[in-house]
C-alpha positions as CSV (number, residue, x, y, z in Angstrom):
1,M,45.1,-0.9,50.5
2,A,44.3,-3.7,48.1
3,Y,41.1,-3.6,45.4
4,E,38.7,-5.7,43.9
5,F,37.7,-4.4,40.8
6,E,34.8,-6.0,39.6
7,R,35.7,-7.0,35.4
8,K,33.3,-4.9,33.1
9,Q,30.4,-6.8,31.4
10,R,31.9,-8.2,28.0
11,I,29.5,-7.2,25.1
12,T,29.2,-8.5,21.3
13,V,26.7,-7.3,18.6
14,L,26.5,-8.8,15.4
15,G,25.5,-6.5,12.9
16,G,26.0,-2.5,12.7
17,G,23.0,-1.9,11.5
18,P,20.6,1.0,13.4
19,G,19.4,-2.0,16.2
20,G,23.3,-3.5,16.5
21,Y,24.3,0.1,16.7
22,E,22.5,2.1,18.9
23,A,23.1,-1.7,21.3
24,A,27.0,-0.8,21.3
25,I,26.3,3.3,21.8
26,A,25.0,2.4,24.7
27,G,26.1,-0.3,26.3
28,A,29.7,1.4,25.9
29,Q,27.2,4.0,27.4
30,L,26.7,2.5,30.5
31,G,30.3,0.8,31.0
32,G,30.5,-1.9,29.1
33,E,33.1,-3.4,27.3
34,V,31.5,-3.9,24.0
35,T,32.8,-5.1,20.2
36,L,30.4,-4.8,17.4
37,I,30.8,-7.3,14.2
38,E,29.8,-6.0,11.2
39,R,30.6,-7.4,7.3
40,V,29.8,-4.8,4.7
41,G,29.8,-1.3,7.1
42,V,28.7,0.1,10.2
43,G,24.8,1.3,9.8
44,G,24.3,-2.3,7.8
45,S,21.8,-2.0,4.5
46,A,19.8,0.5,6.4
47,V,22.9,2.8,5.3
48,L,24.1,1.9,2.6
49,T,22.5,0.3,0.4
50,D,18.5,0.5,1.8
51,V,16.9,3.7,3.7
52,V,19.6,6.4,3.6
53,P,19.5,5.9,-0.2
54,S,15.8,5.7,-1.1
55,K,15.0,8.2,1.3
56,T,17.7,10.7,-0.7
57,L,16.4,9.2,-3.5
58,I,13.1,10.2,-2.8
59,A,14.1,13.6,-1.9
60,T,15.0,14.4,-5.2
61,A,12.2,13.1,-6.7
62,E,10.4,15.4,-4.0
63,A,11.9,18.3,-5.3
64,A,11.2,17.7,-8.9
65,N,7.4,17.4,-8.0
66,A,8.1,20.5,-6.7
67,I,9.1,21.9,-9.4
68,G,5.9,20.3,-12.2
69,D,3.7,21.9,-9.4
70,A,4.9,25.5,-9.0
71,A,2.7,26.7,-12.1
72,D,-0.5,26.2,-9.8
73,L,1.4,29.0,-7.8
74,G,1.6,31.5,-10.4
75,V,5.6,30.7,-11.4
76,Q,7.1,29.6,-14.0
77,F,9.4,28.8,-16.0
78,F,11.1,29.5,-19.3
79,A,14.3,30.0,-21.0
80,R,14.5,32.6,-24.3
81,T,16.1,31.4,-27.7
82,D,18.1,33.5,-29.6
83,A,15.4,35.9,-30.8
84,G,14.2,36.4,-27.2
85,R,11.3,34.6,-27.3
86,P,10.3,32.6,-24.5
87,I,9.7,28.7,-24.2
88,R,9.2,26.3,-21.5
89,P,12.3,24.1,-20.3
90,D,11.7,20.3,-20.2
91,V,12.5,19.5,-16.5
92,A,15.6,16.8,-16.0
93,V,16.9,14.5,-13.8
94,N,20.4,13.3,-14.3
95,I,20.1,10.0,-12.6
96,A,23.9,9.4,-12.7
97,A,24.4,11.8,-10.7
98,V,22.1,11.3,-8.3
99,N,22.5,8.2,-7.6
100,K,26.3,9.2,-6.6
101,R,25.2,11.9,-4.5
102,L,23.1,9.7,-2.5
103,L,25.4,6.6,-2.5
104,G,27.7,9.8,-1.4
105,L,26.0,10.1,1.7
106,A,25.7,7.3,2.7
107,R,29.5,6.4,2.9
108,Q,29.1,9.3,4.5
109,Q,27.1,8.7,7.2
110,S,28.5,5.3,8.0
111,E,31.6,6.3,8.2
112,D,30.3,9.8,10.8
113,M,28.5,6.3,12.6
114,K,31.7,4.5,12.6
115,S,33.6,7.5,14.1
116,T,30.6,7.9,17.2
117,L,31.7,4.2,18.1
118,I,35.3,4.7,18.1
119,R,35.1,7.9,20.4
120,S,32.8,5.7,22.5
121,G,35.2,3.1,23.2
122,V,33.4,0.6,21.1
123,K,35.9,-2.1,18.6
124,I,35.1,-2.7,15.6
125,V,35.8,-5.8,13.9
126,Q,34.6,-5.9,10.0
127,G,34.5,-9.8,8.9
128,E,31.4,-12.2,9.0
129,G,29.9,-14.0,12.4
130,R,28.5,-16.9,13.4
131,L,27.3,-17.6,16.9
132,D,29.6,-20.3,18.9
133,G,26.8,-21.6,21.2
134,P,25.3,-18.7,23.5
135,D,28.6,-17.1,24.5
136,A,30.8,-16.8,21.9
137,I,30.7,-15.5,18.5
138,I,33.1,-17.0,15.7
139,V,34.2,-13.8,13.5
140,S,36.0,-14.7,10.1
141,T,38.1,-12.5,8.3
142,G,40.3,-11.9,5.3
143,G,44.0,-12.5,6.7
144,P,47.2,-11.9,5.0
145,D,47.0,-16.0,4.1
146,G,43.0,-16.3,2.7
147,V,40.7,-15.9,6.1
148,D,41.8,-15.6,9.9
149,F,39.1,-16.5,12.5
150,D,38.7,-14.9,15.8
151,R,36.8,-16.5,18.6
152,I,35.1,-13.3,20.7
153,E,33.6,-14.6,24.0
154,G,30.7,-12.0,25.3
155,D,28.8,-12.2,28.9
156,T,25.9,-10.6,26.7
157,T,24.9,-11.0,23.1
158,V,22.8,-8.8,20.7
159,I,22.2,-10.2,17.6
160,S,20.9,-7.4,15.2
161,V,21.5,-8.7,11.3
162,G,18.8,-7.5,9.2
163,A,17.1,-8.4,5.8
164,S,17.7,-8.9,2.6
165,P,15.7,-9.0,-0.7
166,R,13.2,-12.0,-1.3
167,L,14.2,-13.6,-4.5
168,L,11.9,-15.4,-6.8
169,A,13.6,-18.4,-9.1
170,S,10.7,-17.1,-12.1
171,A,12.5,-13.5,-11.6
172,M,15.4,-13.3,-10.3
173,P,17.2,-9.8,-10.4
174,D,20.5,-9.7,-12.6
175,G,21.5,-5.8,-11.6
176,E,21.4,-4.4,-15.2
177,R,17.7,-5.4,-16.2
178,I,15.6,-6.8,-12.9
179,F,16.8,-5.0,-10.1
180,T,15.9,-5.4,-6.0
181,W,15.7,-1.8,-3.9
182,T,19.6,-2.6,-3.2
183,Q,20.7,-2.6,-7.1
184,L,18.7,0.5,-8.6
185,Y,21.7,2.9,-7.4
186,N,23.7,1.2,-10.2
187,L,21.4,2.6,-12.6
188,Q,22.4,5.2,-16.2
189,S,19.5,7.0,-17.0
190,I,15.8,6.6,-15.9
191,P,13.9,3.8,-16.8
192,E,11.6,4.5,-19.9
193,H,9.2,2.0,-18.3
194,L,9.7,1.1,-15.2
195,I,7.1,-2.0,-13.7
196,V,7.7,-2.5,-9.9
197,V,6.4,-6.0,-8.8
198,G,4.7,-5.3,-5.1
199,S,2.6,-2.7,-4.0
200,G,3.7,-2.7,-0.3
201,V,6.1,0.4,0.9
202,T,8.8,-0.5,-0.8
203,G,7.1,-1.0,-3.6
204,A,4.6,2.4,-3.8
205,E,7.5,4.4,-2.4
206,F,9.7,3.4,-5.2
207,A,6.2,3.2,-7.8
208,S,6.1,7.5,-6.8
209,A,9.7,8.1,-7.1
210,Y,10.3,7.1,-10.3
211,T,7.1,8.5,-11.5
212,A,7.8,11.7,-10.1
213,L,11.2,11.3,-11.6
214,G,10.0,11.0,-15.5
215,S,9.6,7.7,-15.6
216,K,6.7,5.6,-17.2
217,V,5.7,3.3,-14.0
218,T,3.7,0.5,-14.2
219,L,2.5,-1.0,-10.5
220,I,1.8,-4.7,-10.1
221,S,-0.5,-5.1,-7.2
222,S,-1.7,-8.9,-6.2
223,R,-4.4,-6.9,-4.0
224,D,-7.5,-5.2,-4.1
225,Q,-5.7,-1.9,-3.4
226,V,-1.9,-0.2,-3.5
227,L,-0.9,-0.8,0.6
228,P,-3.1,-3.5,1.3
229,G,-1.9,-3.2,4.8
230,E,-2.1,0.2,5.6
231,D,-5.5,2.4,6.3
232,A,-8.0,1.6,3.5
233,D,-8.5,5.4,3.7
234,A,-4.6,6.4,3.0
235,A,-4.3,3.9,0.8
236,A,-7.0,5.1,-1.8
237,V,-5.6,8.9,-1.6
238,I,-2.0,7.4,-2.5
239,E,-3.6,5.4,-5.2
240,N,-5.9,8.4,-6.9
241,V,-2.7,10.6,-6.8
242,F,-0.9,7.3,-8.7
243,R,-3.1,7.2,-11.0
244,R,-3.7,10.7,-11.6
245,N,0.2,10.7,-12.1
246,G,-0.3,8.9,-15.2
247,M,1.1,5.5,-13.3
248,T,-0.8,2.3,-14.2
249,V,-1.5,0.6,-11.2
250,L,-3.0,-3.3,-12.5
251,S,-4.9,-4.4,-8.6
252,K,-5.2,-7.8,-8.5
253,S,-3.2,-8.9,-10.7
254,R,-0.3,-12.1,-9.4
255,A,3.4,-11.7,-11.7
256,D,3.9,-15.4,-12.3
257,S,7.6,-14.7,-14.1
258,V,9.8,-12.0,-15.0
259,V,12.2,-12.5,-17.8
260,R,14.6,-9.9,-20.2
261,T,14.0,-9.6,-23.7
262,E,16.4,-8.0,-26.0
263,N,15.9,-4.7,-25.1
264,G,14.0,-4.9,-21.9
265,V,11.7,-6.9,-19.6
266,I,8.2,-9.0,-19.8
267,A,6.4,-9.9,-17.1
268,T,4.0,-12.8,-16.8
269,L,1.1,-12.4,-15.2
270,S,-0.9,-15.0,-13.2
271,D,-4.1,-14.7,-16.0
272,G,-1.2,-14.4,-18.9
273,R,-2.1,-11.2,-19.5
274,T,1.8,-9.6,-20.4
275,V,3.7,-6.3,-19.4
276,E,6.7,-4.9,-21.2
277,G,8.8,-2.4,-19.3
278,S,12.6,-1.4,-20.2
279,H,13.4,-2.4,-16.1
280,C,11.6,-3.8,-13.4
281,L,11.9,-3.4,-10.0
282,M,10.7,-7.2,-7.4
283,A,9.4,-5.4,-3.9
284,V,7.9,-8.7,-2.4
285,G,9.6,-8.5,0.8
286,A,12.4,-9.6,2.8
287,V,13.6,-12.4,4.2
288,P,16.0,-12.2,8.1
289,N,19.5,-13.1,7.9
290,T,19.4,-14.9,9.8
291,A,20.3,-18.7,8.3
292,G,23.8,-20.4,9.5
293,I,24.5,-18.1,11.6
294,G,24.4,-20.9,14.7
295,L,20.7,-19.4,16.2
296,E,19.5,-22.2,17.1
297,E,22.2,-24.6,17.5
298,A,22.6,-22.1,20.6
299,G,18.9,-22.2,21.6
300,V,17.3,-19.4,20.2
301,Q,14.3,-19.9,19.4
302,L,12.7,-18.4,15.8
303,T,9.6,-18.8,13.7
304,E,8.8,-20.5,11.1
305,S,10.4,-17.7,8.6
306,G,13.2,-17.2,9.8
307,H,12.8,-14.0,12.6
308,I,13.9,-14.6,16.0
309,R,11.3,-14.8,18.6
310,V,12.2,-11.5,20.7
311,N,9.4,-9.8,24.1
312,R,9.6,-6.8,24.4
313,V,12.9,-5.7,25.6
314,A,14.3,-7.7,23.0
315,R,15.8,-10.6,24.9
316,T,14.7,-14.1,23.1
317,S,14.9,-17.7,24.4
318,V,18.3,-17.7,25.2
319,P,18.5,-15.4,28.0
320,S,22.3,-14.0,27.6
321,I,21.1,-13.0,24.2
322,Y,19.0,-10.5,22.6
323,A,17.8,-9.3,18.8
324,A,17.3,-6.1,17.7
325,G,15.9,-5.0,14.2
326,D,14.1,-6.5,10.8
327,C,15.4,-9.7,11.6
328,T,12.6,-10.2,15.0
329,T,8.9,-10.8,15.0
330,F,9.1,-7.2,15.9
331,L,7.8,-4.3,13.4
332,P,10.6,-3.9,10.3
333,L,11.3,-0.1,11.1
334,A,14.8,1.5,11.4
335,S,13.6,3.1,14.3
336,V,11.9,0.5,16.4
337,A,15.8,-1.7,15.8
338,S,16.8,1.4,17.5
339,M,15.0,1.1,20.3
340,Q,15.2,-2.3,20.5
341,G,19.6,-2.0,20.6
342,R,19.1,0.5,23.5
343,T,16.2,-1.5,25.1
344,A,18.4,-4.6,25.4
345,M,21.6,-3.1,26.4
346,F,19.3,-1.3,29.3
347,H,17.8,-4.9,30.9
348,A,20.9,-6.4,30.2
349,M,22.7,-3.8,32.1
350,G,20.7,-3.6,34.9
351,D,19.3,-0.4,33.8
352,A,16.6,1.4,33.7
353,V,14.3,0.1,30.5
354,N,10.6,0.8,29.2
355,P,9.5,-1.7,26.9
356,T,9.2,-1.6,23.8
357,E,4.9,-1.2,23.0
358,I,4.1,-1.0,19.5
359,R,1.1,0.4,19.1
360,N,3.4,3.2,20.4
361,V,5.3,2.9,17.1
362,A,5.1,5.8,14.4
363,S,6.1,5.0,11.4
364,N,5.6,6.3,7.1
365,I,5.1,5.6,3.8
366,F,7.4,7.8,2.0
367,T,5.0,8.0,-0.8
368,Q,3.7,11.6,-2.4
369,P,2.3,12.4,-0.3
370,E,3.3,10.7,2.4
371,I,1.5,8.0,5.3
372,A,2.3,8.5,8.6
373,T,0.3,6.3,11.8
374,V,0.7,5.2,15.2
375,G,-1.4,4.0,17.4
376,W,-4.7,1.6,16.9
377,T,-5.5,1.6,13.6
378,Q,-9.1,2.2,12.0
379,R,-9.8,-1.5,11.3
380,Q,-9.0,-2.4,14.9
381,I,-11.8,0.3,15.8
382,E,-14.5,-1.0,13.6
383,E,-13.7,-4.9,14.3
384,G,-14.3,-4.2,18.0
385,I,-10.6,-4.8,19.4
386,A,-10.4,-1.5,20.7
387,Q,-12.8,0.4,21.8
388,G,-12.6,4.1,20.1
389,D,-14.4,7.2,18.1
390,I,-13.0,8.2,14.8
391,Y,-12.5,11.6,13.4
392,K,-11.3,12.4,10.0
393,L,-10.6,16.3,8.9
394,P,-9.5,16.8,5.5
395,L,-6.6,18.7,4.5
396,S,-7.8,20.7,2.0
397,E,-9.7,22.5,4.7
398,N,-6.8,23.6,6.0
399,P,-5.6,27.6,5.1
400,R,-1.5,26.6,4.8
401,A,-2.4,23.6,3.1
402,K,-5.0,25.9,0.6
403,M,-1.6,28.6,0.1
404,M,0.9,25.7,-0.8
405,G,-1.5,24.4,-3.3
406,I,-1.6,20.8,-1.4
407,K,-5.1,19.2,-2.9
408,D,-4.7,15.4,-1.4
409,G,-4.6,14.2,2.8
410,F,-6.5,14.7,6.0
411,V,-5.8,14.2,9.4
412,K,-7.7,11.2,11.1
413,L,-7.9,10.9,15.1
414,F,-8.8,7.7,17.4
415,A,-9.8,8.6,20.5
416,R,-11.2,6.2,24.1
417,T,-15.0,6.3,23.5
418,G,-16.0,7.6,26.6
419,S,-12.5,8.8,28.5
420,G,-11.5,10.9,24.8
421,T,-8.2,9.6,25.2
422,V,-6.0,9.8,22.5
423,I,-5.1,5.9,21.1
424,G,-3.9,6.0,17.7
425,G,-3.5,8.2,13.9
426,V,-3.0,8.8,10.4
427,I,-1.8,11.7,8.6
428,V,-2.4,11.7,4.9
429,A,-0.2,15.1,4.1
430,P,3.4,16.4,2.5
431,K,5.9,16.1,6.1
432,A,3.5,13.7,7.4
433,S,6.6,12.0,8.9
434,E,7.0,15.0,10.6
435,L,3.3,15.9,11.7
436,I,3.1,12.4,13.4
437,F,4.7,14.0,16.5
438,P,2.0,15.2,18.6
439,I,-0.3,12.5,17.6
440,A,2.8,10.1,18.9
441,L,3.6,11.9,21.9
442,A,-0.8,12.4,22.9
443,V,0.0,8.4,22.3
444,E,2.3,7.6,24.0
445,H,1.0,10.0,26.9
446,R,-2.0,9.0,26.7
447,L,-3.7,12.5,26.6
448,T,-7.0,13.0,25.7
449,V,-8.1,15.0,22.7
450,D,-9.4,18.2,24.9
451,Q,-6.0,18.3,26.2
452,V,-4.2,18.2,22.7
453,S,-6.9,21.2,21.6
454,R,-5.8,23.2,24.3
455,A,-1.9,23.0,23.2
456,F,-1.5,26.0,21.0
457,T,-0.2,25.9,17.2
458,V,0.9,28.2,14.8
459,Y,-2.0,29.8,12.4
460,P,-1.7,29.1,9.5
461,S,0.1,25.6,10.4
462,L,-1.0,21.9,8.7
463,T,-0.2,21.5,12.4
464,G,-3.8,23.4,13.1
465,S,-5.8,20.6,11.6
466,I,-4.5,18.2,14.5
467,T,-6.1,20.5,16.9
468,D,-9.1,21.2,14.7
469,A,-9.9,17.9,15.0
470,A,-8.9,17.4,18.7
471,R,-11.6,19.9,19.1
472,A,-14.4,18.4,17.0
473,M,-14.0,15.1,19.3
474,H,-14.6,17.0,22.2
475,I,-15.9,15.4,25.4
476,V,-18.6,17.1,27.0
477,L,-18.5,16.0,30.9
């Protein structure tokens, strides 16, 4: 008897960052024939030059901070002279060793991801790719005689090409004195005075880290306060910590230009003031890597900024093309890119799919302390976009925080007026990225503050502040 087998669905993935990686894995698990095209390495910039390296650097900064704060807990560090007299040693950070370690970790993470793809049956093609209509990708690869071109056809295409640092003609990075955030890992010594232009998430994170590592830092912010897009109370805490730690924060200031001098850099502000430093980090946003890869020719709709328009299942204006990650109109977070990649494959392959809900996305800013958020914001509640009650509990009242010497931070809950359903929250604390998870679960599953308050938390623990806040918002029936 002769059997007819249905041909496997051919899936091509352009870009091996978090979105492309997860799409490839999911597509292979669902039985697709998957080809992933990546020009730099599996993991993309998120693993090789962005998220993994920067958060590893921040972990080192946290360790340096912990040593400095240990005296508050009664822990003192001393060395002894030849005569036996105690002296307090300096805490030194070997930034060259730190950078070597973090780049090594990034490469290892990339190799681990590559091995997982290969084990899953994904074919990996190294090279530059661009769309050739809606159903094919042309890949340029370095062949023995120069450049070879392959044309890879597919039934479904996922675009996950990420974004790159925004460049300003008046402050062009050179990788020696003026940097983007992808170039900082070439430093061989701690900058004596680091000027950071831009007080968004990236600028705030690196300003916080390099202050802890021992640099004098000047943060140039064009807005009233740092982190202008975040919860106002959280941003105020971070700015106060920055200033207390010796950082200079120039609010309502805009850098018109940054140029090299003989021994450093000089930033000129729009009001004529100048700031001199040894190095400068430009953190003025990102640009999607969507130009020149055939998207518009294939019929894919883009925004004016070049981002790919997608719906909640990551589908573009072309039915066979999906997109994930920082190149899309969704939130520029690695976790969101991963979810989009999986969702795209589930939808394309006919599997069960839950459309991505932006309000359920938990995000984190890795300053010291961290800021974690999920759900509706206080600003949206105050503007009447969402109906909710707000409760804020200072972390200084938490017994575990007192034991740990934590002075800054809070837990803030938002609950639907009347029903008490948790609709959002903010945590400012060390490891807020871990503490936000219970609130994210409550938002995702529409738990009430009473349901959250009934869950047991360890005593003493920082999570106890979450149930304390929920208990304070008890709904009287």
